[in-house]
C-alpha positions as CSV (number, residue, x, y, z in Angstrom):
1,M,-7.3,4.3,-3.4
2,K,-7.2,6.2,-0.5
3,S,-4.7,4.5,-0.6
4,Y,-2.5,7.4,-1.3
5,I,0.3,5.2,-0.5
6,K,6.0,6.7,-0.7
7,Q,7.1,5.6,2.3
8,L,3.4,-1.7,0.7
9,G,7.2,0.6,2.1
10,T,5.3,1.6,3.7
11,I,3.6,3.0,5.3
12,A,4.7,6.2,5.3
13,M,8.4,5.7,6.9
14,L,6.5,2.8,8.5
15,S,9.0,3.7,11.4
16,A,7.1,6.8,12.0
17,L,3.9,4.5,11.2
18,G,4.4,1.5,13.3
19,F,6.9,-0.6,11.8
20,G,9.7,0.8,14.5
21,F,7.3,1.1,17.2
22,A,8.0,-1.2,19.3
23,S,11.3,-3.3,20.6
24,P,14.0,-4.1,17.8
25,A,12.5,-7.4,17.4
26,N,9.3,-6.1,15.9
27,A,11.1,-3.4,13.9
28,Y,10.6,-4.0,10.0
29,L,13.1,-6.2,8.3
30,A,16.3,-4.8,6.7
31,N,19.0,-6.2,4.3
32,W,16.4,-9.0,2.7
33,Y,16.2,-9.9,-0.4
34,V,13.7,-10.1,-3.3
35,D,14.5,-12.2,-6.1
36,T,12.0,-11.3,-9.1
37,D,12.6,-14.7,-11.4
38,G,12.5,-17.3,-8.9
39,A,14.8,-19.9,-10.2
40,G,15.6,-17.7,-13.2
41,G,18.6,-16.1,-13.9
42,N,18.1,-12.7,-12.3
43,A,20.3,-12.7,-9.2
44,P,18.5,-11.6,-6.0
45,V,18.3,-8.1,-5.4
46,F,19.9,-6.7,-2.3
47,V,17.1,-4.6,-0.3
48,Q,18.5,-2.9,2.8
49,N,15.2,-1.4,3.9
50,Y,12.5,-0.7,1.0
51,L,11.4,-1.1,-2.2
52,D,10.4,2.3,-4.1
53,L,7.5,2.5,-6.1
54,N,5.1,4.4,-8.4
55,G,1.8,4.5,-9.8
56,Q,-1.9,5.5,-9.8
57,S,-4.8,5.0,-8.2
58,Y,-8.6,5.1,-9.5
59,I,-11.0,6.2,-6.4
60,H,-14.7,6.5,-6.9
61,N,-16.7,8.1,-4.1
62,T,-20.1,7.8,-3.1
63,I,-21.0,11.3,-1.1
64,S,-23.6,11.7,1.5
65,G,-24.0,14.7,3.5
66,T,-20.9,15.0,5.5
67,S,-19.7,11.6,4.9
68,F,-18.6,9.2,2.1
69,T,-17.6,5.9,1.1
70,F,-14.8,5.0,-1.5
71,N,-13.6,2.0,-3.7
72,E,-10.3,2.2,-4.8
73,A,-7.9,0.2,-7.5
74,G,-4.2,0.8,-8.2
75,T,-1.5,-0.4,-10.2
76,F,2.5,0.6,-8.9
77,T,5.6,-0.5,-10.7
78,T,8.8,-1.2,-8.4
79,N,11.9,-0.1,-10.2
80,L,14.4,0.4,-7.4
81,A,15.7,-0.6,-3.9
82,D,16.3,2.1,-1.6
83,S,16.2,4.5,-4.2
84,A,19.5,3.0,-5.5
85,S,21.0,2.4,-8.7
86,D,19.6,-1.2,-8.9
87,L,16.8,-2.1,-11.0
88,I,13.8,-4.8,-9.9
89,P,12.8,-5.8,-12.7
90,S,9.4,-7.0,-13.6
91,L,7.6,-6.3,-10.1
92,K,4.3,-5.0,-10.2
93,S,1.5,-4.6,-7.9
94,T,-2.3,-4.0,-7.6
95,F,-4.5,-2.8,-5.0
96,T,-7.9,-2.6,-4.4
97,G,-9.6,-1.7,-1.4
98,S,-12.8,0.4,-0.3
99,G,-13.4,2.3,3.1
100,T,-15.3,5.5,4.6
101,G,-14.7,9.1,5.7
102,S,-15.9,12.3,7.0
103,F,-15.7,15.6,5.9
104,V,-16.4,16.7,9.4
105,D,-12.5,15.6,10.5
106,G,-11.3,14.6,6.9
107,A,-10.0,11.4,8.2
108,F,-10.9,8.4,6.3
109,S,-9.9,4.8,7.0
110,F,-10.0,1.2,4.8
111,T,-12.5,-1.3,5.7
112,S,-11.1,-4.2,3.5
113,G,-8.1,-4.2,0.8
114,V,-6.0,-6.8,-1.0
115,L,-2.6,-6.4,-2.5
116,T,-1.1,-8.5,-5.4
117,V,2.3,-8.4,-5.9
118,K,3.6,-10.3,-9.3
119,S,6.9,-10.9,-11.4
120,G,5.9,-10.7,-15.1
121,A,2.6,-12.7,-14.9
122,T,3.2,-14.5,-11.7
123,T,1.8,-13.8,-8.8
124,I,4.4,-14.2,-6.1
125,G,2.4,-12.9,-3.2
126,Q,-0.8,-11.7,-1.7
127,F,-1.9,-9.9,1.5
128,S,-4.8,-8.6,3.0
129,L,-5.4,-5.0,5.0
130,L,-5.3,-4.9,8.8
131,T,-5.6,-1.4,8.7
132,G,-5.1,1.7,6.9
133,S,-6.0,5.4,7.2
134,G,-5.2,8.8,5.9
135,L,-6.6,12.3,5.8
136,L,-8.0,14.7,3.6
137,N,-6.9,18.2,2.4
138,A,-9.4,20.9,3.8
139,N,-12.8,21.5,2.0
140,S,-11.7,18.4,-0.4
141,T,-12.2,15.0,-1.5
142,L,-8.3,14.6,-1.9
143,P,-6.1,13.1,0.5
144,N,-3.4,15.9,2.1
145,G,-0.2,13.6,1.0
146,T,0.0,10.7,3.8
147,V,-1.7,7.6,3.5
148,S,-0.8,4.6,5.4
149,I,-1.9,0.8,5.0
150,I,-0.6,-2.3,6.8
151,F,-1.4,-5.7,5.3
152,K,-0.5,-9.0,6.4
153,A,0.6,-11.8,4.3
154,T,-2.1,-14.4,2.8
155,S,0.3,-16.2,0.2
156,L,3.9,-16.1,-0.5
157,L,5.3,-17.9,-3.6
158,A,8.6,-19.7,-2.5
159,G,11.7,-18.8,-3.9
160,Y,10.8,-14.7,-4.5
161,F,11.1,-13.3,-1.1
162,F,14.3,-13.7,1.4
163,D,15.4,-12.6,4.9
164,S,19.3,-11.9,5.5
165,G,20.3,-14.9,5.6
166,M,18.3,-16.0,2.7
167,N,15.8,-17.9,4.7
168,D,12.9,-17.9,2.5
169,L,10.1,-15.9,3.9
170,S,7.3,-17.9,2.4
171,T,7.8,-20.1,5.7
172,V,6.8,-17.3,7.8
173,V,2.9,-17.0,6.0
174,S,1.7,-19.9,8.2
175,N,3.2,-18.7,11.5
176,P,0.6,-17.3,14.2
177,E,2.3,-13.9,13.9
178,G,2.8,-13.9,10.2
179,L,4.8,-11.3,8.1
180,L,3.4,-8.1,7.4
181,F,3.7,-5.9,4.7
182,G,3.9,-2.0,5.0
183,F,2.7,0.4,2.1
184,A,2.7,4.2,2.4
185,T,2.5,7.5,0.4
186,T,3.8,10.8,1.4
187,N,3.8,12.1,-2.2
188,V,0.2,12.2,-3.4
189,N,-0.5,13.9,-6.6
190,D,-3.7,15.0,-7.9
191,L,-4.1,14.2,-11.7
192,S,-7.4,15.6,-12.4
193,P,-8.8,16.2,-15.0
194,Q,-6.7,13.3,-17.3
195,V,-8.8,10.5,-18.3
196,V,-8.7,7.0,-16.1
197,K,-6.7,4.6,-18.0
198,A,-8.4,1.4,-19.4
199,E,-6.2,-0.9,-17.2
200,L,-7.3,0.9,-14.1
201,A,-11.0,1.2,-15.1
202,S,-10.8,-2.9,-15.9
203,L,-9.1,-3.5,-12.6
204,Y,-11.7,-1.7,-10.7
205,N,-14.7,-2.9,-12.7
206,A,-13.4,-7.0,-12.3
207,T,-13.3,-5.7,-8.6
208,F,-16.5,-3.6,-7.7
209,D,-19.8,-3.6,-8.8
210,P,-21.7,-1.4,-9.9
211,D,-19.0,-0.7,-12.6
212,Q,-17.4,2.7,-13.4
213,I,-18.1,2.8,-17.3
214,G,-15.6,4.7,-19.6
215,P,-14.1,6.8,-20.2
216,I,-14.2,7.9,-16.6
217,T,-12.6,11.4,-16.3
218,S,-11.4,12.5,-13.0
219,N,-13.2,15.3,-11.3
220,Q,-11.6,16.1,-7.7
221,S,-14.8,14.7,-6.3
222,T,-16.9,11.7,-7.2
223,D,-13.9,10.5,-9.1
224,L,-10.1,10.9,-8.2
225,L,-7.2,9.6,-10.2
226,I,-4.2,9.7,-8.1
227,G,-0.4,9.6,-8.9
228,N,1.3,7.6,-5.8
229,N,5.0,7.9,-4.8
230,G,6.0,5.5,-2.2
231,Q,7.5,2.7,-0.6
232,F,7.3,-1.2,0.5
233,K,8.8,-2.6,3.5
234,L,8.4,-5.7,5.4
235,Q,8.2,-6.4,9.3
236,V,8.0,-10.2,11.0
237,P,6.2,-9.1,14.1
238,E,5.9,-10.9,17.5
239,P,2.8,-12.8,18.8
240,G,0.8,-10.1,19.9
241,S,2.2,-6.8,18.1
242,L,-0.4,-6.8,15.3
243,A,-2.9,-4.9,17.9
244,L,0.1,-2.6,18.3
245,V,0.0,-1.5,14.8
246,G,-3.2,-0.5,14.8
247,I,-2.4,1.7,17.5
248,A,0.4,2.9,16.0
249,L,-1.7,4.1,13.1
250,L,-4.0,5.6,15.5
251,G,-1.9,7.5,17.2
252,F,-0.2,9.2,13.8
253,V,-3.6,10.0,12.9
254,G,-4.6,11.7,15.8
255,A,-1.2,13.6,15.9
256,R,-1.9,14.8,12.5
257,R,-5.3,16.4,13.0
258,R,-3.8,17.9,16.3
259,K,-1.1,19.6,14.2
260,N,-3.6,20.6,11.5
C-alpha cells in the first residue's frame, strides 16, 4: 500500500504524526483493552499504547511520466501489545486502498482506503481512510520507510474494544467526533523479486478492477511486495480535531521533504 504502514499504531508514532498533536484530550488512547473473542474464554488484553503488527502489502502502480496511481492490498497479523509478552490471539486485519504520487518530489497520498479488523472469521471493526501520505526513496517507486494513515471507525462490534474504564468503545462510533484508528509503518522492507502470495492477490482482485492475474512477481516498479512492521493506536478526538489530524500529517510530510 503505499501503506507502508510500525508506528492502524500508528501512524509512525502517532504522536509524531498527529496523535499527540493537540491538547491532552486529543492524545491517543492509553491503557485500553482488546478482547479478541468477545464474550469467549480469552481475557481482555491490556494495551498501554499500541498493538504491534506485521504483514505484507501488494501494490500495483500505473506510471505515467513523472506521476503514478496505485492500488494496494495488505494483510496483517497482531501478536503483541506494546511489544510485550502478552500474545494477542486470532487478531488479523486487511487493508485496501488507492492513491496518487509524483516522482518529482517523491510524495504520495491515499485517496481512499478501508481497514478491516477480524478476530478469527468475525469482523470486529471497520475503518475508512481519512488521510494518508508518505515519501518515496530517491529515483524509486519504493517507500522510504515511513507511511502514515489515519482512519475513522465506521463500525465496531460490541464486546471487543474498551477504554481504561472498560467502557465499550463501540458506543463512540456514532458520536460526531467518532473514533480514530492510526496505522503507520516505520520499517518497510522491499521483498522483490518474490512472488505475491495467493492470499494477497485474491484480496487485490476482489477489490480492484482490472484484476492482476498471477503468478505476480514483484519488480520494484509496477508491482511491489512490501514487508510492513507497524502499530495500531486509537484516539477519541474532540469535535473539530479531525481537521487538525490532516494538518499534522501535512506538516510531517513537509518536514521530511526539507530534511531530504
